[in-house]
N, C-alpha and C positions, 0 to 999 in steps of 0.2 A: 160343303162339309168342314164341322171341328174338327182342329187338328186332334191325335190321338197320340197317350203317352204311352209306354209300356216298361213296366220298370221288372225286373227278374226274367231272364231270357238262357233260362235252363232247360233241361230236357222237356218239360212242358210249356215252359212262356215263352221259349224259343220258336219253335212251331205255330204256336198262338198268333204272334205277333207279327209273323212270315204271314198267315194268312189273313190279318185284317189288311195288309200291305198291297197282297195279289187281290184284295176286293176293292184296291183304289184309295184307299185312305191313306194320308200320311201319316205315318207313329215315329214319335221323337223315342226312340229306344236307348233306356240305361238299365247295364248289369255291373254290380261291385267288382265280379269277376274278368273283365272288361270286353266292352261294348262292343270294338268296331268286329271280331271276328263274330259275335253270337248275332247281330242285328241284320235284320232284314237288308237284301243288296241294295242301296240308293238309298235306304236311308236314313234321315236328319240321329244322327245322333247327340246324346249329354253327356257330362261330366260328371253329372250328381242326380241327384232324387228333387234337387231343390231346382235346378234346373227344366228338367222334367216339366216342373210344377208351374213353374214361369212360361210355359212355351205351347203347354195342352191345357186343352178345356176339361178333356175326362181321359182321365189316366187308369188304367188297368195293373193292377198289382198281383204277381204270382212269384211267392217267394217261403224262405223254406219253414219258416213259423211266424207262430203271432207275435215274440219278441221284435223279429225285427218287421212285423207289419209294423208294429208300433212306433219302432224306432224312426221308419222311412213315414207315416202321415203325420208324426209330429212334427218333423222336417218340415214336410208340404205346408201346414197347417204355420207353423214360423216365417214360410216364405216370405220375402217383400214381392211387391210387386207381382203376384200371382195371375194366373191365368187359371188355374184349375177350379171347375169349378162340383165335378163329379167323381168320385175315386170306385171302383169296382175292384174289391178284392177276391182274387180266385184260391189267396193262401185256402190250404186246410191247415186249418187254427183251430182254440177250443170256442165254445158259448163266449165264455168271459172276455175273449181276444178282441172274438168283434164287435162286442155292443163296448170294450175300451177306444178302439179302434173308429168308431161311429159316435163316439160323445168327445173327443179330441176334432175331430174333423167339424161335425157339428157346431164347437162352440166357435172354429173358424169359418161359418156360415160353408161349409162342403157338404154337399150332399156323398152317402155312403151305402154300397149294398156289398150283402159277402153273396161270391158267387164263387164257391169251389167245384172243382170241375173231377169228371170221370171219363174212362174213357182208356187211362195208359198212352204212351209214346204215338199209338198206331193211330188213335184218335183225335189226339192232337196234332198230327200231320194233314191228316184227311179233313180236317173239321168236324170231326164228327161228336164229338164231345159232349157228353151230358151236361150241363151247368147248371149247379141249383140254386137262384135265385131270389134272395129276399129282400124287398125292396118295395115302397110304396107301389102302388099302380102306377102315380104319373110317372114315378121316375122307370120303372120296367119298362114301360109304354117309350121313353126316349131313350134308354141306353139299347135296346131290341135288336134294332137295325142292326151295332155293333158288335153285340155278342153273335150272331147268325152265322158271321162267316168262319168263326171259329168253334162254335157248340150249335150243330143241326138240332141234336137234341135236346136244347136246352127248355128248363121249364120252373114258370114261375114259382116257387114254395113256399111263399110265405113276404110277410108286410115289413116283419120286425127284426131288428138287427140281431144275429146268433141264429135265426130257421134255416140257415141257407146251410150253416157247417151242421149244423144237428142235423140235416138231412144227410151230411157227405158223410157223418161220422157212421149214422146208423147203417147207411150203404156199404160203407167199407167192414162194418162188422159184418154183417151177411156173406160179401165176398169174402173175407177170409174165414169164415168159418165154414161155408161151401168149400173152399183150399183145404182148408185142416179135415175137415170130415171128409171129404175124398179121399185124400194121403192115405187116412188110417183105411177106408174098404175098399182102397186097390191093392194096398200092401196084404191085404190078408187075404183077395182073391189070387193075385198072383202066388203068396203062401200056400194056395191049395191047385196049381195047376190050371189056374186058368191063362190064356194070354191077356196083357194090358187091354189091346184096342177091342178086342172082344168084348171085354168087361164096358168100357165105354158104350160100345156101339149098342151092348143091352141095356146098359143106364140111360142112354139118350133116348129109347124108343118105350120109356119104363116112366115112372114115377119117382126117379129121384135123380132125374135130369137137372143141372145145373149149369150156369154159369164156366164153372173147373169143367166139367165131362164135357163142355161143349166148344172148350174153348182152350183151358192153359193146358189141358192134358194130353188131347191129340196134337196141339202142335206145338207147344215149348217143354212138355217133358215127357211124350213117348217120342219125341226125335231128338231128345239128350239136349236140345238151345238151351233150354232154360234162358231165355231170353226175351220176358214180356215186357222187360222196360222200366219196372216198378221193384224200386228199392226193397229190400227186406226191414231195412229201418225205419222206411217210414209208413209200413204198414204197421207195423211195432210202435210208433208214434201215433199211427193215428187212435189204434187201440188201447192203449195209454189214453187216449182223451176219452175215448169213448169210454171206458171205466169210470174214470174223475165225472165225469159228465151226467152218466145214471147215476151213481154213487152223489152227488150233489143236490140232485132233482129229486131222489128219491124212488127212481123207478127200478121196475124188475133187475136184478144184475146175477144173475145165477150160472147163468155161463159167463160173463162179462171178465171175471175174474182168471178162469182157466182158458179160457184163450187167449187172452192176455200173456201168460205163461208160457203157451209154447211158442209164441211168437217173438216173447223175449228170449227164450230158449235157442229159437234160429239165429236169434240176430247175436247172441253171444258165442254161438259155435261159428257162426258162417258172417260177420259183421259186413262185408263188402259185397253179399250176396244178392241175387237177384228172389224175389218174392217165390218163383214157383220151386225153389230148392225148399221146398218145405216138405215135395214129397220124401227126397231123402231123407231129411230129420227127422219125419214119422214115421218112414220103412225102419231107418236103421236102431228107432229107438235114443237119439242123443238127446 
C-alpha cells in the first residue's frame, strides 16, 4: 500500500486521519497548529507540507479555505524530490479555488480530486461522512479504497475540477435553509403554545420532515446542548461561496441572498457559536 499523507488535522481532518490509520495505512501527518498532539497515535509526522509531499504518494487535504489550499499545493508543486502523485482535497472552498488548485498541480504532473465532505464531526469520527468526489473515472477508482475508511457514503459526483465543490455548496445551502426555516416554524408553533417535541414528532411523520427536524432540533436544540460541532462561521462562509457561485454562473438566486443575510447576522451576533444556535437567533429576532 502507498504511504498516505494528511494535511489539516482539525475537527474534521483529525478524525479522518485517525480512521485512515486505523484501517492499516501509514499516514504522514502535518498541521500548522501543531502536529504531534493531533496526529493518530504512532503515525509518522512531518514538519511541513513540503515534507509530506516528499514522503507520501497520495496526500489528503482538509484545510480552512481555498486560499490556504492554494498556498499548500504550490508548496507541494515546488517541492524537490517529491513523492506525491495525487492530491485529494476535502476542504470546502469555491469552484474557482478548486480549479486553480487543479491547474497548479497539473502543471507539476500531480493529479487532483476535489472531494469535500458532509456529516459533521460525528460523521468524521464514525467514518460515515458523505464525500463528494470530482475526479476522472480512473482516478476515482484508484483513490476509492482510501476514501472508504473515512467516508462510507462517498459518491463520485463528476469528472471536472470544481464539481465536488459545487455539490458541497448546494448541499450546505439546503442544510442552512432547513435549519433557518425550521427555526422560524418551530418558534411560531411554540408561540402558539405547542410543545417543541410535539411539533417535531408531528412534522417528522408529515411532509415538513427534514434533517433539522429529524436530527438537529431533537438532539441538539430541544436538549439545550447546541453542540452539533459545525461552526456558524463555516456555514456563513459556505453560503457566501454559494451566493458568489450562483451569481457567477447565472443560476437562480432568489433565496441565496436572503439566507446568506440570516447566517451573516448570526455570525455577527454570536461569532463563536455552533450553527444550531440559529434557532435562538431567529426566535429572538436578532
